N, C-alpha and C positions, 0 to 999 in steps of 0.2 A: 422436449421437456413436457411434451403430451403428457397430461395426469400423471406427471412425476413432481416430487419436491425436493426440494434440498436436503441436506441430510442435519443440519442446523441452521434455522433460521433466525438473522437478525433482528434486531428493533429499532424501529426509527419511527419516534413520536413527534419529534419537531424538527419539520422540514421547509425551505423557501424554495422558490422559483425565481430566477432573474432573464427575463426575454432582451438577449442583445441583438435579436434580427428584426429588420424593421418591416418585413415581410409577413411577419406571425403577428396575427390580430391578437386580443387579449383573451376572446372566448374558444378560438384554437389552440392556445396555448395550455388553455383551462381543461380542456379535452383531453389533451394530451397526457398531461399531469393526473387527471383521473384514471384515465388506461393502464397508466404506469404503474400507480399505486395499488390499482386492482391486480396487475400482473404480480406485484411482489407479494402481496397477500396470498393469491393462487400458489405462488411458490415456494410457499410455506415461510416468510416474513411476517413480523408484526409491524406492518406499515399504515400510520395514520391516513385516513382518506382526504384529510387537509391540511394545508398548510399555514405555518404558523400564519403568514401575510398576506394578502393579494400577492398576485403574480405582479412583479415589479418589471417596468420596462425601463430600458436605458440604451445609451448609444455606445457603440465598441470602443468610442475613444475616451469614454467616462468610465472603464473597466475598474481600477482601483476606487473611484468616487463611491461608484452602483456597489460594488461588495461591500465595502464598509458601512454605506448606510444601511444596507439591508441588515448586515450583520448586527448594528448596533440599534437600530429599531426591535430587531426581534429580540435580542437579549433584554432590552427595556419591556417588551411585552412578557416575556417569558418568566421575569423576574428572578432572576437567578438561575434557571434553568440552562442549557444549553441548546444552542441551536446545532442538530448532529449532522445535518446534510443540507447541501445547496446544490438546485438542480437549475444548469444554465441551458437554455437555447442560444446556438450559435448558428451565424450566418453559414451557409457552405464553403465558401471562401472566405476564412476569418483570420488569415496572416498570422499575427503574433498574438491574437486573443486567447487561444487556447493557453498558450505559455503563460501568458500574463495571469489568468485565472488560477491555473493550478500553484504558479508560484506566491501569489497574494494569498490564496487559500493555506497553502501549506507553511510558507515560514512566517506570516503575517498574524493571520487570525486564528490558526491551527482547526480548521473546519475542512471536512469532506466534501470532494464536490465530485458531479458527474456530468459530462457535458454531453449535449444531442444536436446535431445538426438540424437544422430547417426541414431538409428533404424528408428525414423521418418525422419529423411532426406532421407535414402534411399527408405524408403515406404512410400511416400506422399500419405496421404488420406485428403479429402474435410474434413471430418469431425474433423481431429486432427488439420487442418490450422485453421478451423471455432472456435476449441475451445480457441487456442492460440489468434485468433485474438480477442478474447471475454477478454482475459486476459491484453493484449495489450491496449485494450480501457479503461478498468477501470484504468490502471495504468496511462493512459495519461489524465486522469480526464474526460473521457466520462462515459454516464451510458447506461447499455446494456438494463435493462430493468424496466418497473415501474408498479405498482398495478392499473388495470383500475379503481377500486373504489378511487385512490388517484386521477386519473385526472377528474374523475366526482363530487370530494369533499364529499364522502360518508363513510370514515373511521370514525368511533366512535372515541373520544375522541383526535383527530388528525386534521381533516380537518377543524372544527370550529374557532379555533384560531392557530396561529402561536406554534408549538410543535415541542420538541427537543426529540429526542430519545436516551437516554442513553444502553451502555451495558458494562458489568464489570464482569472480573473474575481473578482470581489469582493462577498462577502454581506454585507448590512447586517441590522442587528437589526428587528425588527418595530416599524411604527407605533406611536407613542408610548412605545416603550422610549427614553429619553434619556441613556442613561449605557453602555451596551454599546460595547463597539468593534465597528469592521466587520472581518472577516476577508479578507484578500488570499490568492489560492493560485494557484500558477504551475506548470505541469508541462512537461515537455520529454522529448523522444524519447531514448533511450539506446542505440539501435541503428541500424545505417545498412547497406545502402540499406533494410530493411524497414520503417523507423521505426515499429516494433508495441510497443517496450516503453516506459515511460514512467515517471520519477523526479516526484515531487512535492514541494513547499515550501508551508509555510503562514504565515502571519505576522498578529498583530494590529497595527490601525494606528486612527488616529483615527476617532471616533463618524461615522459616513456620509461619510467621505470615499471618494471614488470613485478618486483617483488613487493607484498603488500606489507605496507610499511606498519600500517596502525593494526595489525594482530595482536599485538602485544606492546604495550609501551610503559616506559616508568617515568614519574615527573617527581618533583618538591613540593611538598605542602606545606606551609608554616606551621599549621598545627598537628598535622599528622605524617609529617619526614616523607621518607619516599614511598610512594604509591604507586601500585601496579595495576595496570588495567588495560584496555584495547577492544577490540571489535570481539573477538571469540569471547572475553568476560562478560560484557554485556549481552550476549545472546545466551553465553551459559545461566547468568541469572535470571535472563527471562523467560529461560526454559522452566527453571525450576519455581518461578512465581507462577506460570501457567498450570503446570503438571505437579506441583507439589513434591517433586523428587527431585534428586540429582540424577543426570544421565551416566550410566556405566559404561557406555560406548559410544563413540564419536565415530562418523564416516563422513569424510571431507571430500567432495568433488574439487576438483579445481580446473576452472576451463583455459584455454588462451594460452597454453605454454606450449613454445617450440619446443623441438627433442633439443636442441644445443641448449636452452636454458631450463630442461625438465629439474636434473638433479640440484640445482642451484636453487631453484625456487623449492624444491621436495627438502632440502636440507634447512634452508632459511625458516620457511612456514613452519614445517614440523616441529624444528627447535622453538618457535613461537608458543605453539598450540602445547607444548610440553611444560615451557616454563608457567603456564597458568594452571594446568590441572596436576601439575606434581607439586608438594610442599617444599 
């Protein structure tokens, strides 16, 4: 990233930082945040140099309380505007803390977060800051890179007409685990002709079920009657909103299917896609 900028820089006007590491003093944390903010600016982002609040220190065993406190105080100070990003400084051995932060931020608060370990705060390197700034940029809706061939409209089967690219996989529980659900994940490109930016959806389904059940689904609505939807439809709608046009071609990558299941998965999932894109 030396002397290079991202293709599209995101914007962060309102951010805050929580320090969960007892070994990191406030002045050290403040210096790290300033360096990171500066690197985000250098990489091409609009990043406010100052946080909304002074850096807040909290114990790792009070993660939920700390996150909600900072979030609520920030909202009160911003008077209706949103807190866009939370930086979290974690102990190097943080156990379940990382997972708790992600779960609370994403499911309770609707807040984008970026975690950094104590060792990187004490030993700041330009390479580390550049890597973190790339992660933040993508999380804030920016794009880091695009293919040169995409910019010059030279990608076969993509550049000629509006095209959306899907990727799908199913993750199964470990061997011996007989009750946990399998998790299906589907991503789809949200820009064209670059096909660089992706949105993703996940859903739980039956234990060790390889066929993705929610690609297409129907249900009864008391007012609207029979309603059709599913993961593919949601991603097609978001593509149209993002690009302003309907995709005329779908390219679907499917991972993790054995030879014995290939044709079963192909027939089931291809049929699910056709039900959504055909009248």
